[in-house]
C-alpha atoms as a printed R data frame, in Angstrom:
    type eleno elety resid chain resno       x       y       z
1   ATOM     1    CA   UNK     A     1  20.771   5.940  -2.369
2   ATOM     2    CA   UNK     A     2  19.194   7.142  -5.601
3   ATOM     3    CA   UNK     A     3  21.849   7.300  -8.302
4   ATOM     4    CA   UNK     A     4  22.634   6.190 -11.879
5   ATOM     5    CA   UNK     A     5  20.553   6.273 -15.084
6   ATOM     6    CA   UNK     A     6  19.127   9.771 -14.474
7   ATOM     7    CA   UNK     A     7  16.760  11.850 -16.557
8   ATOM     8    CA   UNK     A     8  15.862  15.497 -15.857
9   ATOM     9    CA   UNK     A     9  12.325  16.717 -16.419
10  ATOM    10    CA   UNK     A    10  11.549  19.688 -18.594
11  ATOM    11    CA   UNK     A    11  10.341  22.632 -16.504
12  ATOM    12    CA   UNK     A    12   7.740  23.493 -19.113
13  ATOM    13    CA   UNK     A    13   6.231  20.020 -18.789
14  ATOM    14    CA   UNK     A    14   5.827  20.538 -15.057
15  ATOM    15    CA   UNK     A    15   3.974  23.814 -15.545
16  ATOM    16    CA   UNK     A    16   1.678  22.283 -18.136
17  ATOM    17    CA   UNK     A    17   0.724  19.229 -16.152
18  ATOM    18    CA   UNK     A    18   0.158  21.275 -13.007
19  ATOM    19    CA   UNK     A    19  -2.612  23.243 -14.669
20  ATOM    20    CA   UNK     A    20  -4.039  20.162 -16.359
21  ATOM    21    CA   UNK     A    21  -4.619  18.456 -12.988
22  ATOM    22    CA   UNK     A    22  -8.292  18.580 -12.058
23  ATOM    23    CA   UNK     A    23 -10.083  17.860  -8.787
24  ATOM    24    CA   UNK     A    24 -12.377  14.925  -8.280
25  ATOM    25    CA   UNK     A    25 -15.945  16.090  -8.832
26  ATOM    26    CA   UNK     A    26 -17.968  16.357  -5.614
27  ATOM    27    CA   UNK     A    27 -15.043  15.833  -3.233
28  ATOM    28    CA   UNK     A    28 -12.695  18.133  -1.355
29  ATOM    29    CA   UNK     A    29  -9.550  17.385   0.576
30  ATOM    30    CA   UNK     A    30 -10.223  17.818   4.298
31  ATOM    31    CA   UNK     A    31 -13.909  16.925   4.032
32  ATOM    32    CA   UNK     A    32 -15.113  15.347   7.292
33  ATOM    33    CA   UNK     A    33 -17.463  12.444   7.892
34  ATOM    34    CA   UNK     A    34 -19.119  11.644  11.230
35  ATOM    35    CA   UNK     A    35 -17.718   8.808  13.351
36  ATOM    36    CA   UNK     A    36 -18.950   5.271  12.660
37  ATOM    37    CA   UNK     A    37 -16.893   3.582  15.374
38  ATOM    38    CA   UNK     A    38 -18.410   0.463  16.951
39  ATOM    39    CA   UNK     A    39 -17.184  -2.128  19.468
40  ATOM    40    CA   UNK     A    40 -18.257  -5.658  18.533
41  ATOM    41    CA   UNK     A    41 -17.695  -8.957  20.336
42  ATOM    42    CA   UNK     A    42 -16.228 -11.599  18.042
43  ATOM    43    CA   UNK     A    43 -18.877 -14.361  17.739
44  ATOM    44    CA   UNK     A    44 -16.216 -17.107  17.658
45  ATOM    45    CA   UNK     A    45 -13.427 -16.054  20.039
46  ATOM    46    CA   UNK     A    46 -15.096 -13.442  22.239
47  ATOM    47    CA   UNK     A    47 -12.365 -10.894  21.396
48  ATOM    48    CA   UNK     A    48 -13.339  -7.228  21.297
49  ATOM    49    CA   UNK     A    49 -13.256  -5.897  17.731
50  ATOM    50    CA   UNK     A    50 -13.146  -2.151  17.105
51  ATOM    51    CA   UNK     A    51 -14.841  -1.303  13.805
52  ATOM    52    CA   UNK     A    52 -13.702   2.172  12.780
53  ATOM    53    CA   UNK     A    53 -16.131   2.233   9.847
54  ATOM    54    CA   UNK     A    54 -19.582   0.646   9.606
55  ATOM    55    CA   UNK     A    55 -21.515   2.532   6.911
56  ATOM    56    CA   UNK     A    56 -21.975  -0.168   4.212
57  ATOM    57    CA   UNK     A    57 -19.821   2.062   1.967
58  ATOM    58    CA   UNK     A    58 -17.301  -0.708   1.193
59  ATOM    59    CA   UNK     A    59 -14.179   0.556   2.936
60  ATOM    60    CA   UNK     A    60 -10.932  -1.307   2.405
61  ATOM    61    CA   UNK     A    61  -7.330  -1.146   3.526
62  ATOM    62    CA   UNK     A    62  -4.402  -0.257   1.320
63  ATOM    63    CA   UNK     A    63  -1.880  -2.960   0.469
64  ATOM    64    CA   UNK     A    64  -1.058  -5.029   3.556
65  ATOM    65    CA   UNK     A    65   2.665  -4.668   2.801
66  ATOM    66    CA   UNK     A    66   2.641  -0.927   3.499
67  ATOM    67    CA   UNK     A    67   2.318   1.275   6.576
68  ATOM    68    CA   UNK     A    68  -1.294   2.139   7.486
69  ATOM    69    CA   UNK     A    69  -0.775   4.378  10.534
70  ATOM    70    CA   UNK     A    70   0.410   7.989  10.462
71  ATOM    71    CA   UNK     A    71   3.679   8.705  12.253
72  ATOM    72    CA   UNK     A    72   1.865   9.981  15.376
73  ATOM    73    CA   UNK     A    73  -0.010   6.667  15.621
74  ATOM    74    CA   UNK     A    74  -3.433   8.354  15.727
75  ATOM    75    CA   UNK     A    75  -4.800   8.004  12.173
76  ATOM    76    CA   UNK     A    76  -5.182   5.127   9.710
77  ATOM    77    CA   UNK     A    77  -5.560   5.606   5.980
78  ATOM    78    CA   UNK     A    78  -7.967   3.592   3.831
79  ATOM    79    CA   UNK     A    79  -9.879   3.624   0.543
80  ATOM    80    CA   UNK     A    80 -13.667   3.710   0.171
81  ATOM    81    CA   UNK     A    81 -16.425   3.572  -2.399
82  ATOM    82    CA   UNK     A    82 -18.004   6.573  -0.683
83  ATOM    83    CA   UNK     A    83 -15.340   8.611  -2.533
84  ATOM    84    CA   UNK     A    84 -14.109   6.405  -5.399
85  ATOM    85    CA   UNK     A    85 -10.446   6.908  -6.171
86  ATOM    86    CA   UNK     A    86  -9.691   8.993  -3.085
87  ATOM    87    CA   UNK     A    87  -7.937   8.159   0.183
88  ATOM    88    CA   UNK     A    88  -9.407   8.799   3.628
89  ATOM    89    CA   UNK     A    89  -8.079   8.737   7.192
90  ATOM    90    CA   UNK     A    90  -9.898   7.708  10.361
91  ATOM    91    CA   UNK     A    91  -8.881   8.788  13.855
92  ATOM    92    CA   UNK     A    92  -8.535   5.614  15.912
93  ATOM    93    CA   UNK     A    93  -9.630   7.337  19.132
94  ATOM    94    CA   UNK     A    94 -12.455   9.642  18.014
95  ATOM    95    CA   UNK     A    95 -13.615   7.779  14.896
96  ATOM    96    CA   UNK     A    96 -13.684  11.002  12.832
97  ATOM    97    CA   UNK     A    97 -13.075  10.389   9.114
98  ATOM    98    CA   UNK     A    98 -11.260  12.918   6.887
99  ATOM    99    CA   UNK     A    99 -10.598  12.922   3.129
100 ATOM   100    CA   UNK     A   100  -6.812  13.220   2.672
101 ATOM   101    CA   UNK     A   101  -6.402  13.366  -1.134
102 ATOM   102    CA   UNK     A   102  -8.037  15.307  -3.929
103 ATOM   103    CA   UNK     A   103  -7.815  14.015  -7.473
104 ATOM   104    CA   UNK     A   104  -6.056  10.704  -6.786
105 ATOM   105    CA   UNK     A   105  -7.562   7.793  -8.796
106 ATOM   106    CA   UNK     A   106  -4.406   5.653  -8.769
107 ATOM   107    CA   UNK     A   107  -4.391   2.977  -6.005
108 ATOM   108    CA   UNK     A   108  -0.863   3.774  -4.843
109 ATOM   109    CA   UNK     A   109   0.143   5.659  -1.685
110 ATOM   110    CA   UNK     A   110   2.654   5.524   1.183
111 ATOM   111    CA   UNK     A   111   2.773   7.034   4.670
112 ATOM   112    CA   UNK     A   112   6.017   8.278   6.184
113 ATOM   113    CA   UNK     A   113   7.350   6.931   9.474
114 ATOM   114    CA   UNK     A   114   9.286  10.081  10.403
115 ATOM   115    CA   UNK     A   115   6.833  12.879   9.626
116 ATOM   116    CA   UNK     A   116   3.121  13.465   9.194
117 ATOM   117    CA   UNK     A   117   3.213  13.214   5.423
118 ATOM   118    CA   UNK     A   118   1.774  10.938   2.768
119 ATOM   119    CA   UNK     A   119   2.866  10.384  -0.823
120 ATOM   120    CA   UNK     A   120   0.684   9.104  -3.639
121 ATOM   121    CA   UNK     A   121   0.669   8.785  -7.419
122 ATOM   122    CA   UNK     A   122  -1.751  10.874  -9.480
123 ATOM   123    CA   UNK     A   123  -2.477  10.752 -13.197
124 ATOM   124    CA   UNK     A   124  -2.225  14.115 -14.936
125 ATOM   125    CA   UNK     A   125  -4.684  13.332 -17.754
126 ATOM   126    CA   UNK     A   126  -6.772  10.767 -15.935
127 ATOM   127    CA   UNK     A   127 -10.089   9.028 -15.476
128 ATOM   128    CA   UNK     A   128 -11.296   7.029 -12.452
129 ATOM   129    CA   UNK     A   129  -9.647   3.619 -12.463
130 ATOM   130    CA   UNK     A   130  -6.951   4.560 -14.995
131 ATOM   131    CA   UNK     A   131  -3.545   3.188 -13.960
132 ATOM   132    CA   UNK     A   132  -1.289   3.855 -16.941
133 ATOM   133    CA   UNK     A   133  -0.893   6.253 -19.823
134 ATOM   134    CA   UNK     A   134   0.244   9.870 -19.515
135 ATOM   135    CA   UNK     A   135   2.641  11.549 -17.067
136 ATOM   136    CA   UNK     A   136   2.203  10.668 -13.393
137 ATOM   137    CA   UNK     A   137   2.654  13.117 -10.537
138 ATOM   138    CA   UNK     A   138   4.171  12.175  -7.182
139 ATOM   139    CA   UNK     A   139   2.150  14.188  -4.671
140 ATOM   140    CA   UNK     A   140   3.073  14.991  -1.062
141 ATOM   141    CA   UNK     A   141   0.288  15.646   1.457
142 ATOM   142    CA   UNK     A   142   0.909  17.746   4.589
143 ATOM   143    CA   UNK     A   143  -1.308  15.899   7.057
144 ATOM   144    CA   UNK     A   144  -0.574  18.151  10.050
145 ATOM   145    CA   UNK     A   145  -1.883  21.253   8.307
146 ATOM   146    CA   UNK     A   146  -4.760  19.349   6.700
147 ATOM   147    CA   UNK     A   147  -6.054  17.767   9.918
148 ATOM   148    CA   UNK     A   148  -5.778  21.106  11.756
149 ATOM   149    CA   UNK     A   149  -7.704  23.101   9.148
150 ATOM   150    CA   UNK     A   150 -10.281  20.342   8.761
151 ATOM   151    CA   UNK     A   151 -10.965  20.359  12.500
152 ATOM   152    CA   UNK     A   152 -11.316  24.146  12.686
153 ATOM   153    CA   UNK     A   153 -13.383  24.386   9.504
154 ATOM   154    CA   UNK     A   154 -10.844  26.659   7.769
155 ATOM   155    CA   UNK     A   155 -10.102  24.526   4.708
156 ATOM   156    CA   UNK     A   156  -8.281  26.119   1.786
157 ATOM   157    CA   UNK     A   157  -7.549  25.097  -1.809
158 ATOM   158    CA   UNK     A   158  -6.049  21.631  -2.312
159 ATOM   159    CA   UNK     A   159  -2.616  23.016  -3.267
160 ATOM   160    CA   UNK     A   160  -2.288  24.392   0.264
161 ATOM   161    CA   UNK     A   161  -1.975  20.781   1.466
162 ATOM   162    CA   UNK     A   162  -0.774  18.909  -1.618
163 ATOM   163    CA   UNK     A   163   2.573  19.509  -3.313
164 ATOM   164    CA   UNK     A   164   3.678  17.967  -6.593
165 ATOM   165    CA   UNK     A   165   7.245  16.868  -5.840
166 ATOM   166    CA   UNK     A   166   7.997  15.091  -9.092
167 ATOM   167    CA   UNK     A   167   6.634  13.819 -12.392
168 ATOM   168    CA   UNK     A   168   7.221  10.367 -13.852
169 ATOM   169    CA   UNK     A   169   7.346  10.660 -17.671
170 ATOM   170    CA   UNK     A   170   4.525   9.264 -19.774
171 ATOM   171    CA   UNK     A   171   4.794   5.554 -20.483
172 ATOM   172    CA   UNK     A   172   7.432   4.873 -17.834
173 ATOM   173    CA   UNK     A   173   5.247   3.556 -15.040
174 ATOM   174    CA   UNK     A   174   2.842   0.661 -14.537
175 ATOM   175    CA   UNK     A   175   0.794   2.287 -11.808
176 ATOM   176    CA   UNK     A   176  -0.296  -0.563  -9.546
177 ATOM   177    CA   UNK     A   177   2.036   0.091  -6.667
178 ATOM   178    CA   UNK     A   178   4.694   2.263  -5.099
179 ATOM   179    CA   UNK     A   179   7.119   2.166  -2.186
180 ATOM   180    CA   UNK     A   180   8.838   4.852  -0.119
181 ATOM   181    CA   UNK     A   181  12.480   4.399   0.821
182 ATOM   182    CA   UNK     A   182  13.367   4.143   4.519
183 ATOM   183    CA   UNK     A   183  15.258   7.441   4.207
184 ATOM   184    CA   UNK     A   184  12.078   9.009   2.762
185 ATOM   185    CA   UNK     A   185  13.957  10.549  -0.152
186 ATOM   186    CA   UNK     A   186  12.939   8.253  -3.010
187 ATOM   187    CA   UNK     A   187   9.700   6.776  -4.293
188 ATOM   188    CA   UNK     A   188   9.922   3.491  -6.184
189 ATOM   189    CA   UNK     A   189   7.451   2.184  -8.770
190 ATOM   190    CA   UNK     A   190   6.880  -0.688 -11.200
191 ATOM   191    CA   UNK     A   191   8.135  -0.012 -14.725
192 ATOM   192    CA   UNK     A   192   5.792  -0.424 -17.653
193 ATOM   193    CA   UNK     A   193   6.483  -3.278 -20.061
194 ATOM   194    CA   UNK     A   194   7.364  -0.772 -22.773
195 ATOM   195    CA   UNK     A   195   9.885   1.111 -20.611
196 ATOM   196    CA   UNK     A   196  11.467  -2.078 -19.285
197 ATOM   197    CA   UNK     A   197  11.903  -3.386 -22.841
198 ATOM   198    CA   UNK     A   198  14.097  -0.367 -23.654
199 ATOM   199    CA   UNK     A   199  16.576  -1.414 -20.972
200 ATOM   200    CA   UNK     A   200  16.356  -5.216 -21.222
201 ATOM   201    CA   UNK     A   201  19.868  -6.669 -21.540
202 ATOM   202    CA   UNK     A   202  20.628  -8.250 -24.893
203 ATOM   203    CA   UNK     A   203  19.895 -11.965 -24.945
204 ATOM   204    CA   UNK     A   204  17.574 -11.940 -21.910
205 ATOM   205    CA   UNK     A   205  14.438 -13.925 -22.802
206 ATOM   206    CA   UNK     A   206  11.034 -12.523 -21.820
207 ATOM   207    CA   UNK     A   207   9.018 -14.712 -19.417
208 ATOM   208    CA   UNK     A   208   5.256 -15.193 -19.276
209 ATOM   209    CA   UNK     A   209   4.127 -15.623 -15.686
210 ATOM   210    CA   UNK     A   210   0.960 -15.834 -13.636
211 ATOM   211    CA   UNK     A   211   0.778 -12.955 -11.159
212 ATOM   212    CA   UNK     A   212  -2.163 -12.571  -8.759
213 ATOM   213    CA   UNK     A   213  -4.189 -15.059 -10.783
214 ATOM   214    CA   UNK     A   214  -3.716 -13.172 -14.045
215 ATOM   215    CA   UNK     A   215  -1.458 -14.064 -16.935
216 ATOM   216    CA   UNK     A   216   1.094 -11.274 -17.340
217 ATOM   217    CA   UNK     A   217   4.126 -10.950 -19.561
218 ATOM   218    CA   UNK     A   218   7.501  -9.434 -18.887
219 ATOM   219    CA   UNK     A   219   9.678  -7.581 -19.077
220 ATOM   220    CA   UNK     A   220   9.191  -5.367 -16.057
221 ATOM   221    CA   UNK     A   221  11.338  -3.721 -13.432
222 ATOM   222    CA   UNK     A   222  11.664  -1.063 -10.762
223 ATOM   223    CA   UNK     A   223  11.985   2.673 -11.358
224 ATOM   224    CA   UNK     A   224  12.595   5.492  -8.906
225 ATOM   225    CA   UNK     A   225  12.116   9.214  -8.468
226 ATOM   226    CA   UNK     A   226  13.905  11.430  -5.958
227 ATOM   227    CA   UNK     A   227  11.268  13.604  -4.292
228 ATOM   228    CA   UNK     A   228  13.809  16.342  -3.505
229 ATOM   229    CA   UNK     A   229  15.606  16.642  -6.866
230 ATOM   230    CA   UNK     A   230  12.748  15.313  -9.079
231 ATOM   231    CA   UNK     A   231  15.230  13.031 -10.879
232 ATOM   232    CA   UNK     A   232  13.928   9.735 -12.269
233 ATOM   233    CA   UNK     A   233  15.889   6.606 -13.073
234 ATOM   234    CA   UNK     A   234  15.968   2.838 -13.423
235 ATOM   235    CA   UNK     A   235  16.755   0.530 -10.498
236 ATOM   236    CA   UNK     A   236  16.560  -2.807 -12.298
237 ATOM   237    CA   UNK     A   237  14.899  -4.608 -15.202
238 ATOM   238    CA   UNK     A   238  13.703  -8.232 -15.065
239 ATOM   239    CA   UNK     A   239  12.273 -10.507 -17.795
240 ATOM   240    CA   UNK     A   240   9.079 -11.298 -15.856
241 ATOM   241    CA   UNK     A   241   6.098  -9.287 -14.568
242 ATOM   242    CA   UNK     A   242   7.036  -7.738 -11.208
243 ATOM   243    CA   UNK     A   243   4.559  -6.905  -8.459
244 ATOM   244    CA   UNK     A   244   4.018  -6.412  -4.699
245 ATOM   245    CA   UNK     A   245   6.757  -3.788  -4.475
246 ATOM   246    CA   UNK     A   246   7.954  -3.065  -0.929
247 ATOM   247    CA   UNK     A   247  10.850  -1.162   0.627
248 ATOM   248    CA   UNK     A   248  12.600  -2.279   3.789
249 ATOM   249    CA   UNK     A   249  11.072  -0.170   6.606
250 ATOM   250    CA   UNK     A   250  14.438   0.236   8.357
251 ATOM   251    CA   UNK     A   251  17.288  -0.191   5.834
252 ATOM   252    CA   UNK     A   252  17.507   2.557   3.157
253 ATOM   253    CA   UNK     A   253  17.940   1.406  -0.421
254 ATOM   254    CA   UNK     A   254  16.695  -2.152   0.128
255 ATOM   255    CA   UNK     A   255  13.722  -3.329  -1.932
256 ATOM   256    CA   UNK     A   256  11.576  -6.442  -2.274
257 ATOM   257    CA   UNK     A   257   9.184  -7.461  -5.034
258 ATOM   258    CA   UNK     A   258   7.515 -10.603  -6.324
259 ATOM   259    CA   UNK     A   259   7.251 -12.498  -9.555
260 ATOM   260    CA   UNK     A   260   4.565 -14.955 -10.558
261 ATOM   261    CA   UNK     A   261   5.481 -18.566 -11.247
262 ATOM   262    CA   UNK     A   262   4.138 -20.533 -14.177
263 ATOM   263    CA   UNK     A   263   0.703 -21.891 -13.286
264 ATOM   264    CA   UNK     A   264   0.156 -19.393 -10.499
265 ATOM   265    CA   UNK     A   265   0.858 -21.929  -7.721
266 ATOM   266    CA   UNK     A   266   3.168 -19.597  -5.812
267 ATOM   267    CA   UNK     A   267   5.255 -16.457  -6.027
268 ATOM   268    CA   UNK     A   268   8.984 -15.913  -5.857
269 ATOM   269    CA   UNK     A   269  10.217 -13.027  -3.724
270 ATOM   270    CA   UNK     A   270  13.165 -11.026  -5.029
271 ATOM   271    CA   UNK     A   271  15.386  -8.392  -3.454
272 ATOM   272    CA   UNK     A   272  17.510  -5.639  -4.991
273 ATOM   273    CA   UNK     A   273  19.348  -2.515  -3.830
274 ATOM   274    CA   UNK     A   274  18.354   0.921  -5.047
275 ATOM   275    CA   UNK     A   275  21.495   1.196  -7.189
276 ATOM   276    CA   UNK     A   276  20.519  -1.998  -9.037
277 ATOM   277    CA   UNK     A   277  23.071  -4.248  -7.339
278 ATOM   278    CA   UNK     A   278  22.293  -7.402  -5.384
279 ATOM   279    CA   UNK     A   279  19.366  -8.556  -7.544
280 ATOM   280    CA   UNK     A   280  18.454 -12.117  -6.513
281 ATOM   281    CA   UNK     A   281  15.522 -14.260  -5.393
282 ATOM   282    CA   UNK     A   282  15.224 -14.876  -1.661
283 ATOM   283    CA   UNK     A   283  15.866 -18.449  -0.652
284 ATOM   284    CA   UNK     A   284  13.160 -20.333   1.318
285 ATOM   285    CA   UNK     A   285  14.920 -19.723   4.617
286 ATOM   286    CA   UNK     A   286  14.966 -15.975   4.064
287 ATOM   287    CA   UNK     A   287  11.323 -15.912   2.994
288 ATOM   288    CA   UNK     A   288  10.392 -17.772   6.172
289 ATOM   289    CA   UNK     A   289  11.860 -14.869   8.132
290 ATOM   290    CA   UNK     A   290   8.780 -12.906   7.083
291 ATOM   291    CA   UNK     A   291   6.390 -15.533   8.447
292 ATOM   292    CA   UNK     A   292   6.714 -18.478  10.863
293 ATOM   293    CA   UNK     A   293   7.208 -22.203  10.889
294 ATOM   294    CA   UNK     A   294   3.862 -22.461  12.710
295 ATOM   295    CA   UNK     A   295   2.132 -21.467   9.478
296 ATOM   296    CA   UNK     A   296   2.811 -24.967   8.207
297 ATOM   297    CA   UNK     A   297   0.335 -26.390  10.701
298 ATOM   298    CA   UNK     A   298  -2.599 -24.944   8.783
299 ATOM   299    CA   UNK     A   299  -3.158 -23.189   5.465
300 ATOM   300    CA   UNK     A   300  -2.637 -19.463   6.062
301 ATOM   301    CA   UNK     A   301  -2.786 -16.757   3.364
302 ATOM   302    CA   UNK     A   302  -1.611 -13.092   3.398
303 ATOM   303    CA   UNK     A   303   0.891 -13.557   6.241
304 ATOM   304    CA   UNK     A   304   2.459 -10.482   7.841
305 ATOM   305    CA   UNK     A   305   4.796  -9.948  10.761
306 ATOM   306    CA   UNK     A   306   5.309  -7.337  13.447
307 ATOM   307    CA   UNK     A   307   8.122  -4.810  13.094
308 ATOM   308    CA   UNK     A   308  10.086  -6.380  15.944
309 ATOM   309    CA   UNK     A   309   9.776  -9.803  14.316
310 ATOM   310    CA   UNK     A   310   8.224 -11.365  17.403
311 ATOM   311    CA   UNK     A   311   4.824 -12.166  15.965
312 ATOM   312    CA   UNK     A   312   3.148 -13.067  12.690
313 ATOM   313    CA   UNK     A   313  -0.506 -13.001  11.648
314 ATOM   314    CA   UNK     A   314  -2.379 -14.738   8.869
315 ATOM   315    CA   UNK     A   315  -5.810 -15.692   7.615
316 ATOM   316    CA   UNK     A   316  -7.065 -19.119   6.533
317 ATOM   317    CA   UNK     A   317  -9.476 -19.796   3.626
318 ATOM   318    CA   UNK     A   318 -12.420 -19.490   6.038
319 ATOM   319    CA   UNK     A   319 -11.493 -15.925   6.987
320 ATOM   320    CA   UNK     A   320 -10.197 -16.832  10.458
321 ATOM   321    CA   UNK     A   321  -7.394 -14.616  11.802
322 ATOM   322    CA   UNK     A   322  -4.491 -16.332  13.592
323 ATOM   323    CA   UNK     A   323  -1.705 -14.866  15.736
324 ATOM   324    CA   UNK     A   324   1.651 -16.667  15.801
325 ATOM   325    CA   UNK     A   325   4.514 -16.368  18.280
326 ATOM   326    CA   UNK     A   326   7.530 -16.689  15.974
327 ATOM   327    CA   UNK     A   327   9.829 -17.683  18.864
328 ATOM   328    CA   UNK     A   328   7.763 -20.545  20.285
329 ATOM   329    CA   UNK     A   329   5.659 -21.335  17.167
330 ATOM   330    CA   UNK     A   330   2.515 -21.162  19.314
331 ATOM   331    CA   UNK     A   331  -0.544 -20.200  17.232
332 ATOM   332    CA   UNK     A   332  -3.918 -18.992  18.530
333 ATOM   333    CA   UNK     A   333  -7.178 -18.062  16.841
334 ATOM   334    CA   UNK     A   334  -7.779 -14.341  17.273
335 ATOM   335    CA   UNK     A   335 -10.953 -13.769  15.318
336 ATOM   336    CA   UNK     A   336 -13.494 -15.715  13.263
337 ATOM   337    CA   UNK     A   337 -16.924 -15.155  11.795
338 ATOM   338    CA   UNK     A   338 -15.709 -13.007   8.914
339 ATOM   339    CA   UNK     A   339 -17.906 -13.594   5.880
340 ATOM   340    CA   UNK     A   340 -16.266 -15.649   3.148
341 ATOM   341    CA   UNK     A   341 -18.298 -14.055   0.330
342 ATOM   342    CA   UNK     A   342 -16.867 -10.631   1.145
343 ATOM   343    CA   UNK     A   343 -15.443  -8.339  -1.532
344 ATOM   344    CA   UNK     A   344 -11.900  -9.043  -0.276
345 ATOM   345    CA   UNK     A   345  -9.753 -10.952   2.199
346 ATOM   346    CA   UNK     A   346  -9.115  -9.609   5.736
347 ATOM   347    CA   UNK     A   347  -5.401  -8.893   5.002
348 ATOM   348    CA   UNK     A   348  -4.053  -8.556   8.579
349 ATOM   349    CA   UNK     A   349  -1.434  -5.853   9.138
350 ATOM   350    CA   UNK     A   350   0.404  -4.966  12.355
351 ATOM   351    CA   UNK     A   351   0.498  -1.520  13.895
352 ATOM   352    CA   UNK     A   352   4.028  -0.062  14.095
353 ATOM   353    CA   UNK     A   353   4.191  -0.768  17.850
354 ATOM   354    CA   UNK     A   354   2.924  -4.344  17.392
355 ATOM   355    CA   UNK     A   355   0.017  -3.990  19.839
356 ATOM   356    CA   UNK     A   356  -2.860  -4.373  17.373
357 ATOM   357    CA   UNK     A   357  -3.814  -5.690  13.969
358 ATOM   358    CA   UNK     A   358  -5.723  -3.940  11.209
359 ATOM   359    CA   UNK     A   359  -8.062  -5.954   8.995
360 ATOM   360    CA   UNK     A   360 -10.892  -5.313   6.558
361 ATOM   361    CA   UNK     A   361 -14.042  -7.292   7.290
362 ATOM   362    CA   UNK     A   362 -17.593  -7.822   6.016
363 ATOM   363    CA   UNK     A   363 -18.802  -9.018   9.429
364 ATOM   364    CA   UNK     A   364 -21.226  -6.069   9.723
365 ATOM   365    CA   UNK     A   365 -22.187  -6.030   6.054
366 ATOM   366    CA   UNK     A   366 -25.864  -6.293   5.141
367 ATOM   367    CA   UNK     A   367 -25.026  -7.732   1.715
368 ATOM   368    CA   UNK     A   368 -22.230  -9.980   3.070
369 ATOM   369    CA   UNK     A   369 -19.747  -8.280   0.717
370 ATOM   370    CA   UNK     A   370 -19.014  -4.662   1.649
371 ATOM   371    CA   UNK     A   371 -15.941  -4.224   3.835
372 ATOM   372    CA   UNK     A   372 -15.278  -2.169   6.966
373 ATOM   373    CA   UNK     A   373 -12.061  -1.125   8.708
374 ATOM   374    CA   UNK     A   374 -11.489  -3.083  11.920
375 ATOM   375    CA   UNK     A   375  -8.859  -3.128  14.706
376 ATOM   376    CA   UNK     A   376  -8.014  -6.132  16.904
377 ATOM   377    CA   UNK     A   377  -6.050  -5.376  20.078
378 ATOM   378    CA   UNK     A   378  -3.584  -8.175  20.742
379 ATOM   379    CA   UNK     A   379  -3.043 -10.062  24.002
380 ATOM   380    CA   UNK     A   380   0.390  -9.473  25.528
381 ATOM   381    CA   UNK     A   381   0.989 -13.223  25.889
């Protein structure tokens, strides 16, 4: 699926950047934190909410468009201010928390559906919060080995669990997102404005759009790197600022991304194949396949759907979580009482088996802002 427009990386560059990579001060991959798991009754609906974190550390989910559960269904990954820039995992049954990256900083990672591995982007010459600049490593984490050694207290150096499986050249990437192909062979990323401009077709006018409430200028596009061959290339270039990159979880080589629209009133969703063909915006009917007609009955934000397509979930401006049956259009209130002054929205996401929803919530926060990781088990009917 990953062909055309290929560059090969210089072996000397790989050696150099490997030794330039430094660990995050005061943190170690595999570090364990005691369980914080709590069962709370929803004050509005009476539903049982399982808070997997409750430490006032400001824990938050990764992008709601990506997989949160490991392939064995036992662990969820999340980010936290307790270890800024790093990624952690919490065991849904025991509540044990484990650090699963070392030296990350970039807010971009993906879990595999077929194996117990995670991929993330890591700056080579980096500072906390830096998202663009020098070369970027694609790092693979062996979660099976990491969780085992963490549990037995036999942790080793970070390179025993983390493998650099590719390097994106300096200036090529705008590091605010990534996606893993369904065949788990390619990682996709947003191109930097400078890189996209090199490949912009003659006569294509640059557009200035509003994306996520911020004015951003094109051009942009999608790049890729094969994690087996380390080859990088261009998927497509567009004249606007692209964002919200997502791969189809089932169909290899199928991608989705968004563009802002002038004024920021809404976003357009686009699709493209990994070879650059089939670039087009989704029509309203296709976009509705990701949500439900029932959403029109109230204002819902951050809609997501279950893998089987049966259900959708969304949140209204008051932080109330709704569950929608996409066949009957029935909609019920699942959870309320989530603080509206929180540091982020709940962002509901379905588990792979569709039996529960993951959200981030400030319900237990003492300052009404810091988030915790929460699970809502769904009714069968």
